[in-house]
C-alpha positions, 0 to 999 in steps of 0.5 A: 922431906928436904926437898919439901922444906927447900921448896917452902923456903924458896917460895917464901923468899920469892914472895918477899921480892915480888909483893910490896910489903908482903912478908912471911913470919921469920919462923919459916926458914930453910931447914924447917920441919912440918909435922905430917898429917897435921894442920899447919898455920902459915902467917905473916904481914902485908898491906891492909886488905891485901888478898893472900892466896896460898897453894899447897898440895892441891889446897888453895887457901885465901885470906885478906890482911887484917890490920896488917896481919894474915894467916892461913891453915893448910893440912899436911900429908905424907912425909916425902914429896916434893911439896911446894907452896 
């Protein structure tokens, strides 16, 4: 589970460096825990109409920033991993 959380953290941090104006909510930090077998929202901010694409555990979720906000929902699986976003 620690590896899973570390991958999420580093992925989210890397997005900030490569996408202009793109951020993920501050709640997504190192050491976070996700409930297994649940639907989890991932959200943040981006420039208006920016296309957002999240890849998680074989799922692809796409959305577009609306009024500077975006959100996608992913389904978590078994505990363990490692999983990446």
